[in-house]
Structures are given as structure tokens and as C-alpha cells.
C-alpha positions in Angstrom: 0.0 0.0 0.0 1.3 3.4 -1.0 0.1 6.2 1.1 -1.2 9.4 -0.5 0.1 12.4 1.4 -1.8 15.7 1.0 -0.6 18.9 2.6 -3.8 20.8 3.8 -2.2 23.6 5.7 1.2 24.7 7.0 2.8 21.7 8.8 -0.5 19.7 8.5 -0.9 16.6 6.3 -3.8 14.3 5.6 -2.7 10.9 4.5 -5.0 8.5 2.7 -4.0 4.9 3.4 -6.0 1.7 2.6 -9.6 3.0 3.0 -8.6 5.0 6.1 -6.8 8.2 6.9 -4.3 9.5 9.4 -2.9 13.0 10.1 0.6 14.3 10.6 1.2 17.6 12.5 4.7 18.9 12.3 6.9 21.3 14.3 10.4 21.2 12.7 11.3 17.6 12.5 9.0 16.6 15.4 5.5 15.3 14.6 2.2 14.4 16.2 0.6 11.4 14.5 -3.2 11.2 14.7 -4.3 7.6 14.1 -2.2 5.0 12.4 -4.4 3.1 9.8 -4.8 -0.6 9.4 -2.0 -3.0 10.5 -1.3 -3.5 6.8 -0.8 0.2 6.3 2.4 0.2 8.4 4.9 0.7 5.6 2.7 3.4 4.1 2.6 5.0 7.5 6.4 5.0 7.8 6.8 6.2 4.3 4.4 9.1 4.9 6.5 10.3 7.8 9.6 10.3 5.6 7.7 12.1 2.9 7.0 15.1 5.1 10.6 15.2 6.5 10.0 13.4 9.8 10.6 9.8 11.1 9.1 7.4 13.6 11.8 8.4 16.1 10.7 12.0 15.8 7.0 11.3 16.6 6.3 13.0 19.9 3.1 11.1 20.5 0.4 9.1 18.8 -3.1 10.4 19.3 -6.0 8.0 18.6 -9.5 9.1 17.8 -10.8 5.7 18.7 -9.5 2.2 19.2 -10.9 0.5 16.1 -8.4 -1.7 14.2 -8.3 0.6 11.2 -7.1 3.5 13.3 -5.1 1.6 16.0 -3.1 -0.6 13.6 0.5 0.5 14.3 0.1 2.3 17.6 1.5 -0.5 19.7 4.3 -1.0 17.2 5.4 2.6 17.6 5.0 2.5 21.4 6.9 -0.7 21.7 9.6 0.0 19.1 10.3 3.7 19.7 8.8 4.4 23.1 6.1 6.7 21.6 3.3 7.5 24.0 -0.2 6.7 22.8 -2.9 9.0 24.1 -6.7 8.6 24.0 -9.7 9.8 25.9 -9.9 8.1 29.3 -13.0 6.2 28.3 -11.2 4.8 25.3 -8.1 3.6 27.2 -9.5 0.2 28.2 -10.8 -0.2 24.7 -7.3 0.2 23.3 -6.1 -2.4 25.8 -8.9 -4.7 24.4 -10.6 -5.1 27.7 -13.7 -4.9 25.5 -14.4 -4.4 21.9 -16.9 -1.9 20.5 -16.6 -2.7 16.8 -18.9 -4.1 14.2 -18.9 -7.9 14.2 -18.3 -10.2 11.3 -21.9 -11.4 11.7 -23.3 -7.9 11.4 -21.2 -7.2 8.3 -22.4 -10.5 6.7 -26.0 -9.5 7.3 -25.3 -6.4 5.3 -23.1 -7.9 2.6 -25.9 -7.5 0.1 -25.4 -3.7 0.3 -23.3 -2.0 -2.4 -19.6 -1.8 -1.5 -19.8 -4.0 1.6 -18.3 -7.2 0.0 -15.2 -5.6 -1.5 -14.7 -3.5 1.6 -14.8 -6.7 3.7 -12.2 -8.3 1.4 -10.0 -5.2 1.9 -10.4 -5.3 5.7 -9.2 -9.0 5.8 -6.3 -8.3 3.5 -5.2 -5.3 5.6 -5.2 -7.1 8.9 -8.4 -5.5 10.0 -9.7 -8.6 11.7 -6.5 -8.9 13.8 -6.2 -7.5 17.3 -3.2 -5.3 18.1 -4.0 -3.9 21.6 -1.9 -1.1 23.1 -0.1 -2.5 26.2 0.1 0.9 27.9 -2.2 3.5 26.5 -2.5 6.7 28.3 -5.4 9.2 28.9 -4.8 12.8 27.8 -2.3 14.4 30.2 -4.4 17.5 30.8 -7.3 19.7 29.7 -7.2 22.0 26.7 -4.4 22.0 24.1 -1.9 19.3 24.3 1.8 20.3 24.5 2.6 18.5 21.2 3.3 19.6 17.6 0.1 21.2 16.2 -1.2 22.0 19.7 -4.3 19.8 19.1 -7.3 20.2 21.5 -9.1 16.9 22.2 -12.9 17.0 22.3 -14.9 14.0 23.5 -17.4 12.9 20.9 -18.9 9.6 22.1 -21.2 7.3 20.0 -19.1 5.7 17.4 -17.3 4.3 20.5 -17.7 5.5 24.1 -14.3 7.3 24.1 -14.2 8.7 20.6 -12.5 12.1 20.4 -11.9 14.6 17.7 -9.0 17.0 17.6 -9.4 20.7 17.1 -6.7 23.0 15.7 -8.3 26.3 16.5 -5.5 28.5 15.1 -5.6 26.7 11.7 -9.4 26.3 11.7 -9.1 22.5 11.3 -11.1 19.7 12.9 -9.6 16.2 12.8 -12.9 14.3 13.0 -12.0 10.6 13.0 -15.2 8.5 12.5 -17.5 11.0 14.3 -18.0 12.8 11.0 -16.6 11.5 7.7 -16.7 12.6 4.0 -17.1 9.2 2.4 -16.7 5.5 2.9 -16.3 2.4 0.8 -19.7 1.1 1.9 -21.5 4.4 1.4 -22.9 5.8 -1.9 -23.1 9.3 -0.3 -20.4 11.9 -1.0 -19.6 14.7 1.4 -20.1 15.1 5.2 -22.0 12.2 6.7 -22.2 9.8 9.6 -20.9 6.3 8.8 -23.5 3.7 8.0 -25.4 2.6 11.2 -23.7 -0.8 11.6 -20.4 0.9 12.4 -21.6 2.9 15.5 -21.6 1.4 19.0 -24.4 3.9 19.9 -25.8 5.8 16.9 -28.0 8.1 19.0 -25.0 9.3 20.9 -23.0 9.7 17.7 -25.7 11.9 16.3 -25.8 13.9 19.5 -22.0 14.4 19.4 -22.4 16.3 16.2 -23.5 19.2 18.5 -20.0 19.3 20.0 -18.4 19.3 16.6 -20.5 22.1 15.2 -19.4 24.3 18.1 -15.7 24.1 16.9 -14.6 27.0 14.7 -13.2 25.8 11.5 -13.3 25.6 7.7 -11.4 22.4 7.1 -12.4 18.9 8.1 -9.9 16.1 8.1 -12.0 12.9 8.5 -11.0 9.3 9.2 -12.6 8.2 5.9 -13.0 10.2 2.7 -11.2 13.3 1.3 -10.5 16.6 3.0 -13.6 18.7 3.2 -13.2 22.5 2.8 -16.0 24.7 4.1 -17.7 25.6 7.3 -17.6 22.8 9.9 -21.0 23.9 11.2 -22.5 23.5 7.7 -20.8 20.1 7.3 -22.5 19.0 10.5 -25.9 20.3 9.1 -25.4 18.3 6.0 -24.5 15.2 7.9 -27.7 15.6 10.0 -29.8 15.9 6.8 -28.2 12.7 5.5 -28.8 10.9 8.8 -32.5 11.9 8.8 
């Protein structure tokens, strides 16, 4: 898998891996990595760091939006190999350790395999290691309130629903919201283009996921970097409105 690196602002990069995205925030050579793709995306992840002039040794921390396999894939590898801290919302820490799993089951996927896009997406998941479990041995809750003392100065915002501890990351000075799976702009199993919630089967609690859109629309910004789909330029508030209309 060859990662597609797109610079979206100064020192800010959205990387498209195999059906999922991650974000690199730079400060000199140092970087913050938001999400890590599937296990099978690892070489693409390492290549993307090199492409922006960084390296795994220079990653100050890995921030995880939520502990699904397509976002957590190389987090433990980086922690174990390079000593990189892995931070999540406190409610997501036990999920990252795999004390429980809030993820769509194979049975639920098979019940929806007749839907357009689901069968090829499932094949990709299996080939990318998406059915494997790579728990983080020592995940950590965010060390404080407000902006994190990391490259990019991201501000975590708890947005439960997709999982109990899902968090988005706000870059207020840049007007950017890194939205993970709380608000996406496309998905292999969706025929909809533009801001939307993921299909229902992917949410642990769809009602809470819909309610968390209220928190996202309060974040000032005009650029959305989602966990799935392309960068979305335009008012974040209007993106939320569009996602609500689609959900209805």
C-alpha cells in the first residue's frame, strides 16, 4: 500500500491509506501522529512520515481518535519500538487495551453484505489485517485539559457514540477539525459523497454519535480532516448540518 500524502495547511498533512486516513502535524522535525491506519498500512505510515521530513523516532506522540483496528493498527508498534506515548480519551483507554471491543462484528457485516460496496470493503479489511487485534499495552489518557503540548497543539474533544471514548482534535489557530469517525466525508460502503455519519452498523451507539455532532458544530473551523474520505473544505458547522440531513 502506497500512502497518498496531501498537505492541507502549514505543517499539516492528511494521509490516505488503505480505506482509512491518518494525520501528521509537524513542528520542525518533530511530529504528532493522529491515528495509524490498518496493521497492513504500516509501511505506508512510515513512508508518509519520511515524505514530510519526519521519522518514527521524531513522533512525539500518537493520538488515537478511537480504538478500532483501522485506526489503531500501528500504535503499539510505535510505542513498543520507539517508546512513543499513545494518548486517547480516558473512556477509550480500556478499549485500546482490548478489555472490551466496540466494533462491528463479522456477523453484522455479513448480514449487510448485500449492500453495495460491503463485500469488496470486507475483502480489503481482511487483507489489511483489520480482523486482527493489536492492543496497546500501555495506552494513556490525555495528560491535561485543553491544548496538548505537542506539535500542532491539538485540542481533544470527547465525541462519544461511534465508540464510548471517541475524540476529535481541534486545531483552532488553523481552523481545522480532525474528526475521525464521528464525521466523515465518504466510505467504501456508502454511496453518499460529502459530510455524513458512517453507516449505522459501524456505530456502537448511533444516537450518541448523532448527539455528538452538536459538539463538533461548536468548533470554529473551515477544514475537516476525516477518518474516511477526502479533506472537506467549508464551514464545519455547515458540514454538520449536511450530515444531520443525510442521517435523517
